N, CA and C atoms as a LAMMPS dump frame, in Angstrom:
ITEM: TIMESTEP
0
ITEM: NUMBER OF ATOMS
321
ITEM: BOX BOUNDS ff ff ff
-5.0000000000000000e+02 5.0000000000000000e+02
-5.0000000000000000e+02 5.0000000000000000e+02
-5.0000000000000000e+02 5.0000000000000000e+02
ITEM: ATOMS id mol type element x y z
1 1 1 N -373.306 -203.581 -6.234
2 1 2 C -373.441 -204.939 -5.864
3 1 3 C -372.233 -205.536 -5.962
4 2 1 N -371.551 -206.243 -4.813
5 2 2 C -370.533 -206.97 -4.693
6 2 3 C -370.568 -208.189 -5.455
7 3 1 N -369.489 -208.54 -6.139
8 3 2 C -369.309 -209.6 -7.019
9 3 3 C -368.72 -210.849 -6.36
10 4 1 N -369.517 -211.92 -6.192
11 4 2 C -369.12 -213.105 -5.351
12 4 3 C -368.213 -213.953 -6.167
13 5 1 N -367.137 -214.615 -5.686
14 5 2 C -366.292 -215.468 -6.329
15 5 3 C -366.679 -217.041 -5.796
16 6 1 N -366.737 -217.801 -6.9
17 6 2 C -367.078 -219.238 -6.626
18 6 3 C -365.738 -219.913 -6.22
19 7 1 N -365.617 -220.517 -5
20 7 2 C -364.326 -221.085 -4.563
21 7 3 C -364.678 -222.629 -4.343
22 8 1 N -365.642 -223.156 -5.134
23 8 2 C -366.011 -224.562 -5.016
24 8 3 C -364.838 -225.173 -5.644
25 9 1 N -364.275 -226.319 -4.848
26 9 2 C -363.205 -226.938 -5.505
27 9 3 C -361.699 -226.462 -4.919
28 10 1 N -361.564 -225.479 -4.189
29 10 2 C -360.38 -225.081 -3.743
30 10 3 C -359.834 -225.876 -2.664
31 11 1 N -360.791 -226.395 -1.888
32 11 2 C -360.215 -227.527 -0.803
33 11 3 C -359.629 -228.576 -1.428
34 12 1 N -360.129 -229.1 -2.46
35 12 2 C -359.594 -230.222 -3.146
36 12 3 C -358.134 -230.096 -3.66
37 13 1 N -357.974 -228.767 -4.194
38 13 2 C -356.594 -228.433 -4.763
39 13 3 C -355.765 -228.546 -3.524
40 14 1 N -356.124 -227.868 -2.504
41 14 2 C -355.253 -227.7 -1.175
42 14 3 C -355.025 -228.986 -0.701
43 15 1 N -355.883 -229.921 -0.549
44 15 2 C -355.729 -231.431 -0.126
45 15 3 C -354.806 -232.171 -1.064
46 16 1 N -354.905 -232.024 -2.261
47 16 2 C -353.951 -232.69 -3.208
48 16 3 C -352.58 -232.23 -3.068
49 17 1 N -352.542 -230.772 -2.955
50 17 2 C -351.026 -230.391 -2.847
51 17 3 C -350.506 -230.724 -1.41
52 18 1 N -351.321 -230.783 -0.319
53 18 2 C -350.623 -231.413 0.977
54 18 3 C -350.161 -232.894 0.762
55 19 1 N -351.158 -233.564 0.089
56 19 2 C -350.818 -235.073 -0.083
57 19 3 C -349.566 -235.157 -0.886
58 20 1 N -349.391 -234.486 -1.959
59 20 2 C -348.231 -234.401 -2.726
60 20 3 C -346.963 -234.264 -1.911
61 21 1 N -346.999 -232.98 -0.974
62 21 2 C -345.973 -232.742 0.028
63 21 3 C -345.71 -233.786 0.887
64 22 1 N -346.765 -234.548 1.466
65 22 2 C -346.468 -235.531 2.329
66 22 3 C -345.726 -236.772 1.755
67 23 1 N -346.249 -236.99 0.34
68 23 2 C -345.462 -238.148 -0.331
69 23 3 C -344.01 -237.85 -0.675
70 24 1 N -343.661 -236.44 -0.85
71 24 2 C -342.437 -236.146 -1.09
72 24 3 C -341.549 -236.375 0.154
73 25 1 N -342.201 -235.836 1.32
74 25 2 C -341.441 -235.929 2.582
75 25 3 C -341.129 -237.36 3.053
76 26 1 N -342.104 -238.198 2.898
77 26 2 C -342.188 -239.765 3.136
78 26 3 C -341.084 -240.438 2.316
79 27 1 N -340.826 -240.112 0.916
80 27 2 C -340.027 -240.58 0.159
81 27 3 C -338.664 -240.177 0.541
82 28 1 N -338.351 -238.97 0.837
83 28 2 C -337.048 -238.252 1.296
84 28 3 C -336.643 -239.13 2.521
85 29 1 N -337.547 -239.186 3.503
86 29 2 C -337.34 -239.806 4.748
87 29 3 C -336.922 -241.219 4.524
88 30 1 N -337.637 -241.958 3.632
89 30 2 C -337.318 -243.353 3.275
90 30 3 C -335.879 -243.559 2.458
91 31 1 N -335.585 -242.472 1.759
92 31 2 C -334.27 -242.497 1.224
93 31 3 C -333.194 -242.444 2.28
94 32 1 N -333.331 -241.578 3.19
95 32 2 C -332.518 -241.243 4.092
96 32 3 C -332.292 -242.678 4.93
97 33 1 N -333.123 -243.026 5.49
98 33 2 C -333.148 -244.412 6.267
99 33 3 C -332.885 -245.536 5.669
100 34 1 N -333.168 -245.54 4.251
101 34 2 C -332.475 -246.689 3.313
102 34 3 C -330.925 -246.49 3.14
103 35 1 N -330.587 -245.198 3
104 35 2 C -329.125 -245.045 2.92
105 35 3 C -328.336 -245.442 4.216
106 36 1 N -328.767 -245.118 5.317
107 36 2 C -328.212 -245.46 6.676
108 36 3 C -328.154 -246.795 7.019
109 37 1 N -329.248 -247.533 6.721
110 37 2 C -329.239 -249.024 6.877
111 37 3 C -328.175 -249.508 5.925
112 38 1 N -328.241 -249.226 4.463
113 38 2 C -327.381 -249.736 3.596
114 38 3 C -325.809 -249.443 3.975
115 39 1 N -325.599 -248.487 4.539
116 39 2 C -324.015 -248.061 5.106
117 39 3 C -323.767 -248.982 6.238
118 40 1 N -324.733 -249.216 7.296
119 40 2 C -324.472 -250.021 8.396
120 40 3 C -324.104 -251.551 7.926
121 41 1 N -324.907 -252.024 7.029
122 41 2 C -324.638 -253.282 6.4
123 41 3 C -323.355 -253.385 5.76
124 42 1 N -322.903 -252.419 4.938
125 42 2 C -321.844 -252.298 4.279
126 42 3 C -320.62 -252.397 5.173
127 43 1 N -320.68 -251.666 6.478
128 43 2 C -319.618 -251.403 7.291
129 43 3 C -319.409 -252.762 8.015
130 44 1 N -320.37 -253.456 8.359
131 44 2 C -320.446 -254.635 8.952
132 44 3 C -319.975 -255.608 8.079
133 45 1 N -320.225 -255.715 6.864
134 45 2 C -319.569 -256.675 5.823
135 45 3 C -318.132 -256.456 5.693
136 46 1 N -317.72 -255.116 5.4
137 46 2 C -316.527 -254.785 5.459
138 46 3 C -315.618 -255.138 6.605
139 47 1 N -316.078 -254.895 7.75
140 47 2 C -315.337 -255.278 8.975
141 47 3 C -315.005 -257.06 8.805
142 48 1 N -316.209 -257.844 8.404
143 48 2 C -315.926 -259.287 8.321
144 48 3 C -315.11 -259.598 7.356
145 49 1 N -315.034 -258.856 6.053
146 49 2 C -314.134 -259.291 5.034
147 49 3 C -312.709 -258.829 5.31
148 50 1 N -312.629 -257.701 6.196
149 50 2 C -311.178 -257.516 6.382
150 50 3 C -310.517 -258.576 7.192
151 51 1 N -311.325 -258.935 8.228
152 51 2 C -310.849 -259.767 9.29
153 51 3 C -310.469 -261.285 8.566
154 52 1 N -311.375 -261.724 7.534
155 52 2 C -311.06 -262.894 6.627
156 52 3 C -309.87 -262.619 5.795
157 53 1 N -309.722 -261.4 5.166
158 53 2 C -308.58 -261.156 4.513
159 53 3 C -307.119 -261.301 5.183
160 54 1 N -307.277 -260.628 6.366
161 54 2 C -306.13 -260.852 7.344
162 54 3 C -305.542 -262.047 7.619
163 55 1 N -306.647 -262.946 7.805
164 55 2 C -306.318 -264.126 8.214
165 55 3 C -306.202 -265.284 7.095
166 56 1 N -307.037 -265.376 5.948
167 56 2 C -306.911 -266.156 4.942
168 56 3 C -306.485 -265.625 3.525
169 57 1 N -306.659 -264.264 3.33
170 57 2 C -306.4 -263.774 1.965
171 57 3 C -307.665 -263.22 1.528
172 58 1 N -307.471 -262.619 0.159
173 58 2 C -308.638 -261.751 -0.479
174 58 3 C -309.554 -262.7 -1.213
175 59 1 N -309.339 -263.86 -1.51
176 59 2 C -310.342 -264.743 -2.136
177 59 3 C -311.46 -265.107 -0.993
178 60 1 N -310.997 -265.293 0.048
179 60 2 C -311.87 -265.638 1.279
180 60 3 C -312.813 -264.19 1.736
181 61 1 N -312.009 -263.313 1.542
182 61 2 C -312.633 -261.928 1.842
183 61 3 C -313.686 -261.796 0.82
184 62 1 N -313.531 -261.927 -0.557
185 62 2 C -314.516 -261.855 -1.532
186 62 3 C -315.701 -262.806 -1.211
187 63 1 N -315.603 -264.017 -0.837
188 63 2 C -316.684 -264.91 -0.45
189 63 3 C -317.405 -264.318 0.82
190 64 1 N -316.786 -263.817 1.708
191 64 2 C -317.41 -263.179 3.088
192 64 3 C -318.255 -261.968 2.574
193 65 1 N -317.669 -261.222 1.601
194 65 2 C -318.56 -260.021 1.181
195 65 3 C -319.738 -260.494 0.492
196 66 1 N -319.628 -261.543 -0.463
197 66 2 C -320.775 -261.856 -1.161
198 66 3 C -321.72 -262.596 -0.341
199 67 1 N -321.254 -263.122 0.695
200 67 2 C -322.379 -263.968 1.384
201 67 3 C -323.18 -262.858 2.326
202 68 1 N -322.403 -261.65 2.449
203 68 2 C -323.244 -260.561 3.027
204 68 3 C -323.853 -259.597 2.231
205 69 1 N -324.123 -259.978 0.856
206 69 2 C -324.762 -259.448 -0.147
207 69 3 C -324.011 -257.806 -0.711
208 70 1 N -322.912 -257.692 -0.437
209 70 2 C -321.936 -256.633 -0.795
210 70 3 C -320.954 -257.009 -1.937
211 71 1 N -320.442 -255.959 -2.654
212 71 2 C -319.584 -256.15 -3.739
213 71 3 C -318.111 -255.815 -3.165
214 72 1 N -317.165 -256.687 -3.275
215 72 2 C -315.893 -256.359 -2.669
216 72 3 C -315.207 -255.432 -4.008
217 73 1 N -314.856 -254.185 -3.372
218 73 2 C -314.359 -253.249 -4.496
219 73 3 C -312.856 -253.232 -4.533
220 74 1 N -312.172 -253.471 -3.373
221 74 2 C -310.75 -253.576 -3.511
222 74 3 C -310.307 -254.493 -2.119
223 75 1 N -309.122 -255.159 -2.284
224 75 2 C -308.548 -255.803 -1.136
225 75 3 C -306.993 -255.843 -1.331
226 76 1 N -306.46 -255.425 -0.219
227 76 2 C -305.046 -255.366 -0.182
228 76 3 C -304.467 -255.906 1.157
229 77 1 N -303.53 -256.877 1.153
230 77 2 C -303.104 -257.586 2.094
231 77 3 C -301.558 -257.142 2.197
232 78 1 N -301.129 -256.644 3.224
233 78 2 C -299.627 -256.183 3.297
234 78 3 C -299.093 -256.723 4.649
235 79 1 N -298.271 -257.946 4.589
236 79 2 C -298.022 -258.509 5.761
237 79 3 C -299.196 -259 6.375
238 80 1 N -299.272 -258.54 7.655
239 80 2 C -300.367 -259.193 8.555
240 80 3 C -301.692 -258.12 8.551
241 81 1 N -301.54 -256.854 7.792
242 81 2 C -302.63 -256.121 7.7
243 81 3 C -303.385 -256.409 6.298
244 82 1 N -304.757 -256.045 6.517
245 82 2 C -305.638 -256.439 5.449
246 82 3 C -306.586 -254.956 5.374
247 83 1 N -306.649 -254.406 4.288
248 83 2 C -307.52 -253.148 3.965
249 83 3 C -308.453 -253.683 2.755
250 84 1 N -309.845 -253.608 3.109
251 84 2 C -310.756 -253.808 2.148
252 84 3 C -311.7 -252.839 1.981
253 85 1 N -312.472 -252.711 0.903
254 85 2 C -313.47 -251.695 0.544
255 85 3 C -314.486 -252.498 -0.229
256 86 1 N -315.816 -252.307 0.44
257 86 2 C -316.934 -252.88 -0.107
258 86 3 C -317.978 -251.928 -0.518
259 87 1 N -318.748 -252.223 -1.356
260 87 2 C -319.947 -251.379 -1.797
261 87 3 C -321.309 -252.266 -1.762
262 88 1 N -322.307 -251.427 -1.706
263 88 2 C -323.677 -252.161 -1.667
264 88 3 C -324.713 -250.996 -2.177
265 89 1 N -325.621 -251.524 -2.921
266 89 2 C -326.532 -250.68 -3.612
267 89 3 C -327.597 -250.186 -2.552
268 90 1 N -328.096 -248.996 -2.709
269 90 2 C -329.102 -248.433 -1.713
270 90 3 C -330.375 -248.64 -2.363
271 91 1 N -331.264 -249.362 -1.685
272 91 2 C -332.527 -249.854 -2.298
273 91 3 C -333.324 -248.939 -2.538
274 92 1 N -333.296 -247.864 -2.068
275 92 2 C -334.321 -246.655 -2.177
276 92 3 C -333.969 -245.649 -3.127
277 93 1 N -332.473 -245.66 -3.57
278 93 2 C -332.064 -244.661 -4.522
279 93 3 C -331.56 -245.472 -5.64
280 94 1 N -332.116 -245.204 -6.894
281 94 2 C -331.724 -245.942 -8.131
282 94 3 C -330.472 -245.672 -8.521
283 95 1 N -329.695 -246.745 -8.562
284 95 2 C -328.148 -246.733 -9.132
285 95 3 C -327.191 -246.024 -8.16
286 96 1 N -327.739 -245.712 -6.866
287 96 2 C -326.794 -245.299 -5.858
288 96 3 C -326.227 -246.287 -4.998
289 97 1 N -324.9 -246.241 -4.777
290 97 2 C -324.465 -247.176 -3.723
291 97 3 C -323.576 -246.412 -2.662
292 98 1 N -323.303 -247.2 -1.584
293 98 2 C -322.521 -246.601 -0.523
294 98 3 C -321.53 -247.572 -0.333
295 99 1 N -320.362 -247.058 -0.095
296 99 2 C -319.06 -247.797 0.275
297 99 3 C -318.611 -247.907 1.642
298 100 1 N -318.012 -248.67 2.08
299 100 2 C -317.242 -248.853 3.331
300 100 3 C -315.867 -249.547 3.37
301 101 1 N -315.065 -249.143 4.237
302 101 2 C -313.629 -249.618 4.182
303 101 3 C -313.5 -249.899 5.648
304 102 1 N -312.563 -251.097 5.791
305 102 2 C -312.165 -251.539 6.906
306 102 3 C -310.745 -251.943 6.827
307 103 1 N -310.246 -252.102 8.021
308 103 2 C -308.682 -252.648 8.227
309 103 3 C -308.615 -253.332 9.207
310 104 1 N -308.036 -254.67 9.116
311 104 2 C -307.821 -255.59 10.139
312 104 3 C -306.412 -256.015 10.146
313 105 1 N -305.706 -256.48 11.347
314 105 2 C -304.415 -256.597 11.44
315 105 3 C -304.049 -256.614 13.006
316 106 1 N -302.849 -257.082 13.211
317 106 2 C -302.581 -256.839 14.781
318 106 3 C -302.403 -255.445 15.25
319 107 1 N -302.802 -255.227 16.469
320 107 2 C -302.915 -253.964 16.805
321 107 3 C -301.478 -253.388 17.31
């Protein structure tokens, strides 16, 4: 006589494993999107801060950076050229930040 195996509950385990995998994929996609959005915001703020630094100096660049919710990492003004670097925290990744640089001055 053939022995029958009881497979009751196997579907529950498969569904839980698939749900866990789906949560991991969604979290990963959210992290990527959050990083891209944060980098775009940092680049925009760096551009604005560089323009401000080229015109009015680094103190104004720091104010512009703060107004755009980024941290001014560095600011150098050499003649009419300004080079700034800003950083912003990525909301979906704990403790991670993205940086952006921008240069402004006469062409």
